[in-house]
C-alpha positions as CSV (number, residue, x, y, z in Angstrom):
1,M,-14.6,-29.4,43.4
2,R,-13.4,-29.1,40.0
3,V,-11.3,-32.4,40.1
4,R,-12.0,-35.3,42.5
5,T,-9.2,-37.4,41.9
6,P,-5.7,-36.8,42.6
7,W,-3.6,-36.4,39.6
8,I,-1.0,-39.0,41.3
9,E,-4.2,-41.7,41.8
10,A,-5.3,-41.1,38.5
11,L,-2.1,-41.5,36.2
12,K,-1.3,-44.5,38.1
13,K,-4.8,-45.9,37.3
14,K,-3.9,-44.9,33.6
15,Q,-1.4,-46.6,33.6
16,E,-2.1,-50.0,35.3
17,E,-5.6,-50.3,33.1
18,G,-3.2,-49.6,29.9
19,I,-6.5,-47.6,28.7
20,D,-6.0,-43.8,27.7
21,P,-9.4,-42.4,28.5
22,T,-8.9,-39.3,26.0
23,K,-9.3,-41.9,23.0
24,K,-12.7,-43.2,21.5
25,S,-13.8,-46.5,22.0
26,S,-16.4,-48.2,20.0
27,T,-18.2,-49.4,23.0
28,P,-21.1,-46.9,24.7
29,A,-20.5,-46.4,28.4
30,T,-23.8,-44.4,28.7
31,P,-26.9,-47.0,29.8
32,S,-29.2,-47.0,27.1
33,N,-32.3,-46.7,29.4
34,R,-31.6,-43.5,31.0
35,D,-34.4,-41.5,32.5
36,L,-34.7,-38.5,30.2
37,T,-38.1,-37.2,32.0
38,P,-38.0,-33.2,31.4
39,K,-36.5,-31.4,34.4
40,R,-37.6,-27.8,36.2
41,M,-34.9,-25.1,35.6
42,A,-34.7,-25.1,39.8
43,D,-33.4,-28.7,40.0
44,S,-30.3,-27.2,38.0
45,Y,-30.1,-24.1,40.1
46,H,-26.4,-23.6,42.1
47,R,-25.2,-20.8,43.8
48,V,-21.9,-20.2,45.1
49,V,-20.4,-17.2,47.4
50,I,-17.2,-16.1,47.3
51,P,-16.2,-14.3,50.3
52,L,-13.5,-12.2,49.1
53,A,-14.5,-9.8,51.8
54,Q,-14.2,-11.7,54.6
55,D,-10.8,-13.6,53.5
56,P,-7.8,-11.7,52.4
57,W,-5.6,-14.8,51.6
58,L,-8.6,-16.0,49.3
59,L,-8.6,-12.5,48.0
60,D,-5.1,-12.7,47.1
61,N,-5.7,-15.0,44.8
62,Y,-8.0,-12.7,42.7
63,L,-6.0,-9.4,43.0
64,N,-3.9,-8.1,40.1
65,A,-0.9,-6.0,40.9
66,S,-3.1,-2.7,41.1
67,G,-5.3,-4.1,43.4
68,H,-8.2,-5.1,40.9
69,I,-10.2,-8.0,40.6
70,R,-8.7,-10.3,37.7
71,L,-11.5,-11.1,35.6
72,G,-9.7,-13.8,34.4
73,T,-10.1,-15.9,37.9
74,I,-13.8,-15.1,38.0
75,F,-14.3,-16.6,34.1
76,M,-12.5,-19.6,35.6
77,D,-14.9,-19.6,38.5
78,L,-18.1,-19.2,35.6
79,D,-16.9,-22.2,33.6
80,A,-16.4,-24.2,36.7
81,L,-19.8,-23.4,37.9
82,S,-21.5,-24.1,34.6
83,G,-20.2,-27.7,34.5
84,V,-21.5,-28.3,38.2
85,I,-25.0,-26.7,37.3
86,A,-24.8,-28.9,34.0
87,Y,-24.0,-32.3,36.0
88,K,-27.0,-31.3,37.7
89,H,-29.1,-31.6,35.3
90,T,-27.4,-34.8,33.2
91,G,-26.4,-36.6,36.2
92,E,-23.0,-38.2,36.0
93,S,-23.3,-41.1,33.3
94,V,-22.6,-39.0,30.3
95,T,-19.3,-36.4,29.8
96,T,-20.6,-32.8,29.8
97,V,-18.2,-30.4,28.0
98,T,-18.1,-26.8,27.3
99,A,-18.5,-25.9,23.7
100,A,-19.2,-22.4,23.3
101,V,-19.4,-19.1,25.6
102,D,-21.9,-17.1,24.0
103,R,-21.4,-14.0,25.9
104,I,-20.0,-12.5,28.6
105,T,-20.8,-8.8,29.2
106,I,-20.3,-6.3,32.3
107,N,-23.8,-4.8,33.4
108,H,-22.7,-3.0,36.4
109,P,-19.0,-2.3,37.3
110,L,-18.0,-3.4,40.8
111,K,-16.9,-0.3,42.3
112,E,-16.0,-1.6,45.9
113,L,-14.3,-5.4,46.7
114,C,-17.2,-7.4,48.2
115,D,-18.0,-10.9,48.8
116,L,-19.5,-12.1,45.4
117,E,-22.3,-14.9,44.5
118,L,-22.0,-16.8,41.4
119,S,-25.1,-18.3,40.9
120,G,-27.1,-19.9,37.6
121,Q,-29.0,-22.8,35.9
122,V,-29.8,-24.4,32.9
123,T,-32.2,-22.4,31.4
124,F,-32.5,-23.9,27.7
125,A,-32.4,-27.3,26.8
126,T,-34.7,-29.4,24.2
127,G,-33.6,-33.2,24.6
128,R,-30.7,-33.3,22.3
129,S,-26.9,-33.2,23.4
130,S,-26.6,-29.3,24.4
131,M,-28.1,-27.1,26.7
132,E,-27.7,-23.6,27.7
133,V,-26.4,-22.4,31.1
134,S,-27.0,-18.9,32.3
135,I,-25.2,-17.8,35.0
136,Q,-24.4,-14.0,36.9
137,V,-22.1,-12.6,39.2
138,A,-23.4,-10.6,41.4
139,K,-22.7,-8.4,44.9
140,A,-23.1,-11.4,47.3
141,P,-26.7,-9.9,49.6
142,K,-27.2,-9.8,53.0
143,E,-28.8,-12.8,54.5
144,G,-32.5,-13.6,53.6
145,A,-32.3,-10.3,51.1
146,S,-32.1,-11.1,47.3
147,V,-30.2,-9.5,44.2
148,Q,-30.8,-6.6,43.3
149,K,-30.5,-5.2,39.7
150,E,-27.8,-2.8,40.1
151,D,-25.9,-5.0,42.0
152,V,-25.1,-7.6,39.3
153,L,-21.8,-7.4,37.9
154,M,-22.0,-9.8,35.4
155,T,-24.2,-11.9,33.0
156,C,-23.4,-15.1,30.8
157,A,-24.6,-18.1,28.8
158,F,-22.1,-21.2,28.3
159,T,-23.2,-24.0,26.1
160,M,-22.4,-27.2,27.3
161,V,-22.5,-31.0,25.3
162,S,-23.0,-34.3,26.7
163,L,-21.2,-37.2,25.5
164,D,-20.9,-40.6,25.9
165,P,-17.6,-41.2,28.0
166,N,-16.1,-44.3,25.7
167,T,-17.3,-42.9,22.1
168,K,-17.0,-39.5,22.9
169,K,-20.6,-38.6,21.0
170,P,-23.2,-36.4,21.6
171,V,-25.9,-38.4,23.7
172,A,-29.5,-37.2,24.9
173,I,-29.9,-34.7,27.5
174,C,-33.3,-33.9,29.6
175,P,-35.3,-31.4,28.3
176,V,-36.3,-28.6,29.9
177,K,-39.9,-28.2,31.4
178,I,-41.1,-24.5,31.9
179,E,-43.3,-23.5,34.9
180,T,-43.3,-19.8,35.0
181,E,-43.6,-16.9,33.0
182,E,-39.9,-15.9,33.7
183,E,-38.8,-19.2,32.7
184,K,-40.4,-18.9,29.4
185,H,-38.5,-15.7,28.9
186,L,-35.3,-17.3,29.9
187,F,-36.1,-20.1,27.5
188,A,-36.9,-18.1,24.8
189,L,-33.3,-16.1,25.1
190,G,-31.5,-19.6,25.1
191,E,-33.5,-20.4,21.9
192,K,-33.0,-17.2,20.4
193,N,-29.1,-17.5,21.3
194,Y,-29.2,-21.4,19.5
195,N,-30.5,-19.8,16.5
196,T,-28.6,-17.1,16.0
197,K,-25.4,-19.5,16.5
198,K,-26.9,-21.4,13.7
199,A,-27.2,-18.6,11.4
200,R,-23.9,-17.1,11.9
201,A,-22.5,-20.2,11.1
202,K,-23.8,-20.5,7.9
203,T,-23.0,-16.7,7.2
204,G,-19.6,-17.2,8.2
205,L,-16.9,-15.5,5.6
206,R,-15.9,-19.4,4.7
207,K,-19.1,-19.4,3.5
208,Q,-20.2,-16.3,2.0
209,A,-17.9,-13.3,0.5
210,P,-17.9,-10.1,1.8
211,N,-21.3,-8.2,1.0
212,N,-20.7,-5.2,-1.2
213,E,-20.6,-2.5,2.0
214,E,-17.7,-4.7,3.1
215,S,-16.2,-4.7,-0.3
216,D,-16.5,-1.1,-0.5
217,L,-14.5,-0.3,2.5
218,I,-11.9,-3.0,1.9
219,H,-11.4,-1.3,-1.8
220,A,-11.6,1.8,0.1
221,M,-8.7,1.2,2.7
222,W,-6.5,-0.5,-0.2
223,L,-7.0,3.0,-2.2
224,R,-6.3,5.2,0.7
225,Q,-2.8,2.8,1.2
226,L,-1.6,3.5,-2.3
227,E,-1.9,7.0,-1.6
228,Y,0.0,6.7,1.8
229,H,3.1,5.4,-0.3
230,D,2.5,7.6,-3.7
231,P,5.8,9.6,-3.5
232,N,3.7,12.4,-5.3
233,N,0.9,12.3,-2.7
234,P,1.2,14.6,0.5
235,L,-0.7,11.8,2.3
236,R,0.7,9.7,5.3
237,K,-0.5,7.2,7.3
238,P,-1.5,8.7,10.3
239,P,0.5,8.1,13.7
240,N,-2.3,7.0,15.5
241,T,-2.9,4.0,12.9
242,H,-1.5,0.9,13.1
243,Y,-1.0,-2.2,10.4
244,M,-2.6,-5.2,11.7
245,S,0.3,-7.0,11.3
246,T,2.6,-5.2,13.8
247,T,-0.2,-5.4,16.4
248,T,0.1,-9.2,17.1
249,L,1.4,-11.4,20.5
250,H,2.0,-14.7,20.9
251,S,2.5,-17.4,23.8
252,S,3.1,-20.7,24.3
253,Q,2.9,-23.2,27.4
254,I,2.8,-26.6,28.6
255,M,-0.5,-27.8,29.8
256,Q,0.0,-28.7,33.4
257,P,-2.7,-31.6,35.4
258,Q,-3.6,-28.6,37.9
259,Y,-5.6,-27.2,35.2
260,R,-7.4,-30.7,34.4
261,N,-11.2,-30.8,34.3
262,R,-12.5,-33.3,36.4
263,H,-12.3,-36.5,33.5
264,N,-8.5,-35.8,34.6
265,F,-6.5,-35.9,31.4
266,M,-8.1,-32.7,29.6
267,I,-7.3,-28.8,30.6
268,F,-10.8,-27.1,31.6
269,G,-12.1,-24.4,29.6
270,G,-12.0,-22.2,32.2
271,Y,-8.3,-21.7,32.4
272,L,-8.7,-21.1,28.2
273,L,-10.9,-18.5,29.1
274,K,-8.3,-17.1,31.6
275,T,-5.0,-17.5,29.8
276,S,-6.7,-15.9,26.3
277,F,-8.2,-13.3,28.3
278,E,-4.8,-12.3,30.0
279,L,-3.0,-12.6,26.8
280,A,-5.7,-10.4,25.0
281,F,-5.4,-7.7,27.7
282,C,-1.8,-7.3,27.1
283,C,-2.5,-7.2,23.6
284,C,-4.6,-5.0,23.9
285,A,-2.3,-2.4,26.5
286,A,0.5,-2.9,23.9
287,F,-1.2,-1.4,20.7
288,S,-3.3,1.6,22.8
289,H,-0.2,2.0,25.3
290,A,-3.1,2.9,27.8
291,R,-4.8,0.1,30.2
292,P,-7.8,-1.5,28.9
293,T,-11.1,-1.7,30.2
294,F,-12.9,-5.2,29.6
295,L,-16.4,-4.7,27.9
296,S,-17.2,-8.0,26.7
297,L,-16.1,-11.3,25.6
298,D,-18.1,-12.5,22.2
299,P,-19.6,-15.6,21.8
300,S,-16.4,-18.2,21.3
301,T,-16.1,-21.5,20.6
302,F,-13.9,-24.5,22.1
303,E,-13.1,-26.5,18.6
304,N,-11.1,-29.3,20.4
305,P,-10.5,-30.4,23.3
306,V,-7.0,-29.6,25.3
307,P,-4.8,-32.8,26.6
308,V,-2.7,-32.7,30.0
309,G,0.7,-32.1,28.8
310,S,0.0,-31.0,25.3
311,V,1.4,-27.5,24.1
312,L,-1.2,-24.5,23.6
313,Y,-0.2,-21.9,21.4
314,L,-2.2,-18.4,21.4
315,K,-1.8,-15.6,18.9
316,A,-3.7,-12.4,19.8
317,T,-4.4,-10.0,17.1
318,V,-6.4,-6.6,17.0
319,A,-8.9,-7.1,14.8
320,Y,-11.0,-4.0,14.5
321,T,-11.3,-0.7,16.5
322,E,-14.1,1.9,16.4
323,P,-14.2,5.2,18.1
324,V,-16.9,5.5,21.0
325,A,-18.3,8.8,19.6
326,S,-19.6,7.4,16.0
327,S,-19.9,4.0,16.6
328,S,-23.8,4.4,15.6
329,S,-22.3,4.7,12.2
330,P,-20.6,1.7,10.9
331,S,-19.0,3.6,8.5
332,S,-17.3,5.4,11.0
333,S,-15.4,2.7,12.2
334,T,-12.8,2.6,8.9
335,A,-9.6,2.6,9.7
336,L,-9.0,5.2,7.5
337,S,-11.2,7.8,8.1
338,E,-11.2,11.4,8.1
339,D,-11.1,11.8,11.4
340,S,-8.6,8.8,12.0
341,D,-6.2,11.3,9.6
342,K,-6.1,13.9,12.0
343,D,-5.0,12.4,15.5
344,K,-6.2,15.3,17.6
345,D,-6.6,15.6,21.0
346,N,-5.4,11.8,21.2
347,K,-5.6,10.9,25.1
348,K,-9.0,12.3,25.4
349,K,-11.2,10.4,23.0
350,E,-11.9,7.0,23.2
351,T,-12.0,4.2,21.6
352,R,-13.1,0.1,21.7
353,V,-10.6,-2.2,20.3
354,Q,-11.8,-6.0,19.6
355,I,-9.1,-8.5,20.4
356,R,-9.0,-11.7,18.4
357,I,-7.3,-15.0,19.8
358,D,-6.3,-18.1,17.9
359,S,-5.7,-20.8,20.0
360,K,-4.3,-24.4,18.7
361,V,-2.7,-27.2,20.5
362,R,0.1,-29.8,19.8
363,D,1.4,-32.6,21.3
364,I,4.4,-32.1,23.0
365,E,6.4,-34.6,20.3
366,H,4.6,-31.6,17.7
367,G,3.5,-34.4,15.3
368,S,0.0,-33.0,15.5
369,T,-1.8,-29.7,15.4
370,K,-5.5,-29.1,15.7
371,P,-7.5,-25.8,16.4
372,T,-8.7,-25.4,20.1
373,G,-11.1,-22.4,19.7
374,Q,-10.7,-18.5,18.6
375,F,-12.1,-15.9,21.5
376,N,-13.1,-12.6,20.8
377,Y,-12.4,-9.7,23.6
378,T,-13.5,-6.0,23.5
379,F,-11.5,-3.7,25.6
380,S,-12.2,0.1,25.8
381,V,-9.0,2.8,26.1
382,E,-8.7,6.2,26.3
383,R,-7.1,6.7,23.2
384,D,-7.9,8.0,19.5
385,I,-6.1,4.8,18.0
386,S,-7.2,2.4,14.7
387,V,-5.9,-0.5,13.2
388,V,-5.8,-1.4,9.5
389,P,-5.6,-4.6,7.4
390,Q,-2.9,-4.8,4.4
391,T,-3.2,-8.5,3.3
392,Y,-6.4,-10.4,2.4
393,E,-6.5,-12.8,5.0
394,E,-6.4,-9.8,7.3
395,F,-9.6,-7.8,5.4
396,M,-11.2,-10.9,6.5
397,V,-10.2,-10.7,10.1
398,W,-11.5,-7.0,9.9
399,V,-14.6,-8.0,8.5
400,D,-15.5,-10.9,10.8
401,A,-14.9,-8.3,14.1
402,R,-16.6,-5.6,12.1
403,R,-19.7,-7.9,12.1
404,R,-19.4,-8.9,16.0
405,A,-19.1,-5.3,16.8
406,E,-22.2,-5.1,14.9
407,G,-23.8,-7.9,16.2
408,L,-22.9,-6.3,19.5
409,R,-24.5,-2.7,18.9
410,G,-27.7,-4.6,18.2
411,S,-27.9,-6.1,21.6
412,I,-27.1,-2.9,22.9
413,D,-30.3,-1.4,21.4
414,E,-32.1,-4.4,22.8
415,D,-31.2,-4.2,26.4
416,G,-30.8,-0.4,26.7
417,G,-27.2,-0.5,26.8
418,G,-26.4,-3.6,29.4
419,V,-24.1,-5.1,26.8
420,W,-21.0,-3.2,27.9
421,G,-22.4,-1.7,30.8
422,K,-24.4,1.5,32.0
423,D,-21.3,3.4,32.0
424,G,-19.9,2.3,29.1
425,G,-16.6,1.3,30.2
426,R,-15.9,4.9,31.9
427,E,-16.8,4.6,35.5
428,L,-14.1,3.8,38.1
429,R,-14.3,0.2,39.2
430,V,-12.5,-2.7,40.7
431,T,-12.1,-4.9,37.9
432,E,-9.9,-5.1,35.1
């Protein structure tokens, strides 16, 4: 279970003790003599089967209006499972939270409703406060059989961080003990992800200006927009090109205790993934006037916790688009390329659309505001459509999204296409 105490009991205990467990304290609660002996990956392994094919009422909670499995609900399960796995590794004396989702990708599309097996383990931990939890979602095998590669629907990696329950400061955890060649490979992959995140933080747009190639693309888009508004130039913005400012969608909602984490007074990360995914899906659909197909959740971070009773604000923006046929050429993805000007055979072409979700949380009195994270979803739509930035801020959003798309293409080259699924999002599937 994600939650162990009924809300009314947790609330009553908080009121009786007069202590707010969400606030920092100067007195550590983590024992100083904790056993930090290295643990095997298998020690944290956990497996759950969701009997969707056997239980119609359970299936009800996972289906959307068109009979497709709601990926947002699966994302909630993934985050909940990552917490279970993390606590099997760390023990109950620490508070473990989701710090980042390194990537969620479709490997093989699910083509029929079936029981799903969610399984995973801690695959990277060096003794610091963080660990990587690797999870896969697959078609549940028959009893006694193992999961086949072609039955793996989805793979993902969560970065979890352990904190002292009182001080909220990071605490050390047990490192992982490597025993087999497969575990050595998994550990090396986790180490690579860790180093990639550190490198990305150093080269972000807040620390480094756009490079020469990016500056040239920005300048070319700006010049093209000048031509669109030149009364002496017949060139006009193509009907399938849309300004970024017209693509935004907003949502706001009060955070209710039904979606709290196991510590009772904070919202659990899986609900934020579900909510941000569904807004991203709506934003992509409104932008393209087509039904989007989910391809991946790119590396995304959780910056600040979301308290129960606070107000969550989400903003969805179409940050970047690229035609599928010419995605191997970075320059062809510029929003104002010659192909975009022609808008020909619009409904038969395919475009990858990257949606950026920016989130922030405010207390109910709206006295303070904190960013809670940024989420980046990539969809495929059967349209020839593009987005173009206008302001400097929008150009930076576009450049950041373009870098993410290039990083994703690099992952495709490494794993033979699995990042976007073997079908690239084209085959029929029973997921969104």
